[in-house]
C-alpha positions in Angstrom: 100.7 103.9 115.2 102.8 102.4 118.1 101.2 99.0 117.3 102.2 99.4 113.5 105.8 100.2 114.2 106.5 97.8 117.1 106.6 94.4 115.0 108.4 91.3 114.9 111.9 93.1 113.9 111.4 95.7 116.6 110.5 93.5 119.8 113.1 91.0 118.8 115.7 93.5 118.4 116.6 92.7 114.9 115.6 95.9 113.4 117.0 98.1 116.3 120.4 96.5 115.9 120.5 96.9 112.2 119.5 100.6 112.3 120.8 101.9 115.6 124.0 99.7 116.6 126.7 102.4 115.5 129.0 104.4 117.7 126.2 105.0 120.2 122.5 104.2 119.7 121.4 107.2 121.8 121.3 109.9 119.1 120.1 107.6 116.2 116.9 106.6 118.4 116.1 110.4 119.0 116.6 111.4 115.5 114.5 108.5 114.3 111.7 109.5 116.8 111.8 113.1 115.8 111.3 112.2 112.2 108.7 109.5 112.9 106.8 112.5 114.6 106.9 114.7 111.6 106.0 112.2 109.2 103.0 110.7 111.0 101.8 114.2 111.7 102.0 114.9 107.9 100.4 111.8 106.8 97.5 112.4 109.3 97.3 115.9 108.0 97.0 114.7 104.5 94.5 112.2 105.3 92.2 114.9 106.9 92.6 117.4 104.3 92.0 114.9 101.3 89.6 112.5 102.9 91.6 109.2 103.1 94.4 107.0 101.4 93.0 106.8 98.0 92.0 110.5 97.8 95.5 111.6 98.9 97.0 109.6 96.3 94.8 111.2 93.6 95.7 114.6 94.9 99.4 114.2 95.2 100.0 112.1 92.1 97.0 112.8 89.6 97.0 110.2 86.8 99.7 108.2 88.5 97.9 107.6 91.6 96.9 104.2 90.5 100.5 102.9 89.7 101.7 104.5 92.9 99.0 102.7 94.9 99.9 99.5 93.2 103.6 100.0 94.0 102.8 100.7 97.8 100.6 97.7 97.9 103.5 95.5 96.6 106.2 96.9 98.8 103.8 96.3 101.8 104.4 92.7 101.1 107.8 92.9 102.4 107.2 93.8 105.9 104.3 91.3 105.9 106.9 88.7 105.0 109.1 90.0 107.8 106.3 89.5 110.4 105.8 85.9 109.3 109.4 85.0 109.0 109.7 86.3 112.7 106.9 83.9 113.7 108.6 80.9 112.0 111.8 82.0 114.0 110.1 82.2 117.3 109.0 78.5 117.3 110.9 76.7 114.3 109.3 73.3 115.3 105.8 74.7 114.3 106.9 76.3 111.1 105.3 77.1 108.6 101.9 76.3 110.2 102.4 79.2 112.9 103.0 81.9 110.4 100.1 80.6 107.9 97.8 80.6 110.8 99.0 84.3 112.1 98.5 85.4 108.4 94.8 83.9 108.0 93.8 85.3 111.4 95.0 88.7 110.4 93.3 88.8 107.0 90.1 87.9 109.0 90.3 90.9 111.3 91.1 93.2 108.4 87.6 92.5 106.9 86.7 95.3 109.5 89.2 97.8 107.8 90.8 100.2 110.1 88.4 99.3 112.8 89.9 95.9 112.9 93.5 97.4 113.3 92.2 99.6 116.3 90.6 96.8 118.1 93.6 94.6 117.8 96.1 97.3 119.0 93.9 98.6 121.7 94.0 95.0 123.5 97.6 94.0 122.6 99.8 96.9 122.5 99.4 97.8 126.3 100.3 94.4 127.2 103.3 94.4 124.9 104.8 97.6 126.3 104.3 96.7 130.0 106.6 93.8 129.1 109.3 95.7 127.5 109.6 98.3 130.2 109.4 95.7 132.7 112.4 93.4 131.5 114.2 95.9 129.1 116.8 98.6 130.0 120.3 98.9 130.7 123.1 100.5 133.1 124.3 104.1 132.1 127.4 102.6 130.6 125.4 100.7 128.0 124.4 104.0 126.3 128.1 105.1 125.8 129.9 104.8 122.6 131.0 101.5 121.5 133.1 100.3 118.4 131.5 101.9 115.3 129.5 99.3 113.3 126.9 99.3 110.6 125.6 102.6 109.1 126.0 106.1 110.3 123.9 107.3 113.2 122.2 109.7 111.3 121.3 107.5 108.2 120.3 104.6 110.4 118.0 106.8 112.5 116.6 108.5 109.3 115.9 105.2 107.3 114.1 103.7 110.3 111.8 106.4 110.8 111.2 106.4 107.0 110.6 102.6 106.9 108.0 102.8 109.6 106.2 105.8 108.2 106.1 104.1 104.8 104.4 101.2 106.3 102.1 103.0 108.3 101.2 105.7 105.5 98.0 104.2 104.1 96.6 103.5 107.6 97.5 107.1 108.9 96.0 108.5 105.7 92.7 106.7 106.3 92.5 107.2 110.0 93.3 111.0 109.5 90.0 111.7 108.6 88.8 111.1 112.2 92.0 112.3 114.1 91.4 115.8 115.8 94.8 116.2 117.2 97.4 114.8 114.7 100.3 116.7 116.5 99.5 115.1 119.8 98.9 111.7 118.8 102.1 111.6 116.7 104.1 113.0 119.6 102.9 110.4 122.0 103.4 107.6 119.5 107.0 108.8 118.8 107.8 109.0 122.5 106.5 105.9 123.6 108.6 104.0 120.6 111.6 105.8 121.6 111.3 105.0 125.3 110.7 101.1 124.3 113.7 101.2 121.9 116.0 102.5 124.7 114.9 99.6 126.8 115.3 97.0 124.2 118.7 98.2 123.1 119.8 98.7 126.7 119.2 95.1 127.5 121.0 94.0 124.3 124.1 96.2 125.0 124.0 94.8 128.6 124.1 91.3 127.6 127.1 91.8 125.3 128.6 90.7 121.8 126.9 87.4 121.6 123.4 89.0 121.8 124.4 91.6 119.3 125.4 88.8 116.8 122.0 86.9 117.3 119.5 87.0 114.6 117.0 88.0 117.3 118.8 89.7 119.9 116.1 90.6 122.4 115.3 86.9 122.2 118.6 85.9 123.2 118.6 88.2 126.1 115.2 86.9 127.2 115.7 83.4 126.7 114.2 81.3 129.5 111.5 83.6 129.7 108.4 82.0 128.1 106.5 85.0 128.2 108.6 86.5 125.7 107.5 84.4 122.8 103.8 85.5 123.8 105.1 89.2 123.5 106.7 88.7 120.0 103.5 86.9 118.8 101.6 90.1 119.9 104.2 92.3 118.3 103.9 90.5 114.9 100.1 90.5 114.9 99.8 94.2 115.3 102.3 95.1 112.7 101.0 92.5 110.3 97.8 94.0 110.5 99.2 97.5 109.4 101.5 96.0 106.6 98.6 93.9 105.1 96.0 96.5 105.2 97.0 98.3 101.8 97.1 95.2 99.5 94.0 93.6 100.7 92.2 97.0 100.6 93.5 97.3 96.9 91.6 93.9 96.4 88.4 95.4 97.4 88.2 97.4 94.0 87.6 94.0 92.4 84.3 91.9 92.5 83.1 88.5 92.8 85.7 85.7 92.1 88.2 88.1 91.1 88.5 89.7 94.5 88.8 86.8 96.4 91.3 85.2 94.0 93.4 88.6 94.2 93.2 88.2 98.1 94.5 84.7 98.0 97.4 85.8 96.0 98.5 88.6 98.2 98.3 86.2 101.0 100.4 83.6 99.2 102.9 86.2 98.2 103.6 87.5 101.5 104.0 83.8 102.7 106.5 82.9 99.8 108.5 86.0 100.5 108.7 85.2 104.2 110.6 82.0 103.2 113.9 84.4 102.8 114.0 84.4 106.7 113.8 87.5 109.1 117.4 88.6 108.9 117.5 88.6 105.1 114.4 90.8 104.8 115.6 93.1 107.5 118.9 93.4 106.1 118.3 93.9 102.4 114.7 94.9 101.9 114.0 97.2 105.1 116.5 100.1 104.3 115.1 100.2 100.8 111.6 101.1 102.2 113.2 103.5 104.5 114.5 105.4 101.7 111.1 105.2 99.8 109.2 106.6 103.2 111.4 109.4 103.3 111.1 110.1 99.9 107.2 110.1 100.0 107.3 112.4 102.8 109.4 115.0 101.1 107.2 114.9 98.3 104.1 115.4 100.5 105.7 118.6 102.0 106.7 120.0 98.7 103.3 119.3 97.2 101.7 121.2 100.3 104.3 124.0 100.5 104.8 124.7 96.8 102.9 122.7 94.3 99.6 123.0 95.9 99.8 126.8 96.1 100.6 127.1 92.3 97.9 124.9 91.3 95.4 126.9 93.7 96.4 130.0 91.5 95.3 128.3 88.4 92.1 127.1 90.1 91.2 130.6 90.8 91.5 131.9 87.3 89.6 129.1 85.9 86.5 129.8 88.1 86.2 133.2 86.2 86.7 131.6 82.8 84.1 128.8 83.5 80.4 129.7 83.4 77.4 128.2 81.6 76.6 131.2 80.3 79.9 132.5 79.1 78.3 134.6 76.3 77.4 137.0 79.0 80.6 136.8 81.2 83.7 139.2 80.4 86.8 137.0 79.4 90.1 138.7 79.7 93.2 137.4 78.0 94.7 136.4 81.3 91.8 133.7 81.8 92.7 131.9 78.5 95.3 129.6 79.9 93.2 128.3 82.6 91.6 124.8 81.7 89.9 122.3 83.8 92.5 120.1 85.3 90.5 116.9 84.7 88.9 117.0 81.2 90.7 119.8 79.6 88.6 121.6 76.9 89.4 124.5 74.8 87.8 128.0 75.5 87.1 130.0 72.3 
């Protein structure tokens, strides 16, 4: 969860300034962490209940599951492009070879599915966090209100949590099958991300207005530290793996040459979209994904609390109406409306 959320936009400060630089970044970060915790816990729980990403989509959306899955896969190309644009902005002299190489390496790791993501994050995320907490941070006055900019504190925090939850949803639903303590895992991840956000934003505020106006604000603060470039590359790899996972997994449904052609198309589309640049992608597309992430979370809660309970009542009546030896079964009027929810058949 931490590795998926801490990407190029996060470690560079571009996302954080976009969503949190309002009157004060303190409350937006706290709100974002709280919502991120709730959304991650929800997706882990749904994944455990229904048995992974695809089964959860079928449970939530029924016949529309295929269309929703395709839409999620396409939208995941946006953060993929953001990560690749971050690689090119990190070392412009090596563009676009650096982003193309990172894309191919990540695709190779994803041949192992969620295990590949876990291995990558287990190795790289601790190194990344040590760097952030060692060089990030600010003085108390950096946390005081500044001139109002950007979007409202509540709106920015909510959209940022929704964006990260939407990005991580497919991975969380799949690994939810194995997570035994979703609340604890989600709480730890949210706290770590909030602490890292405070450290990075504190450094940017301490550096002043020029850092806030930079395309990669934390890079501006860390200029002269060669190790920072390595940290950005690490953050990009971990987040790129999570965002590239859904579209590549969708290609696995195909066979033979079609599967390889579809995967090549996904990689090319992400690379082409990255040509818009990091600031353009973060500024225009990330807020849209934040809204979609919040909508998906709300729908999941409504389904579990209301729709699912009504559905279970229908199923309980259907069990009385369906019997291979129905001629010897007492059928009441109240059983007649209940039908099989997958293959409807009339009951005399």
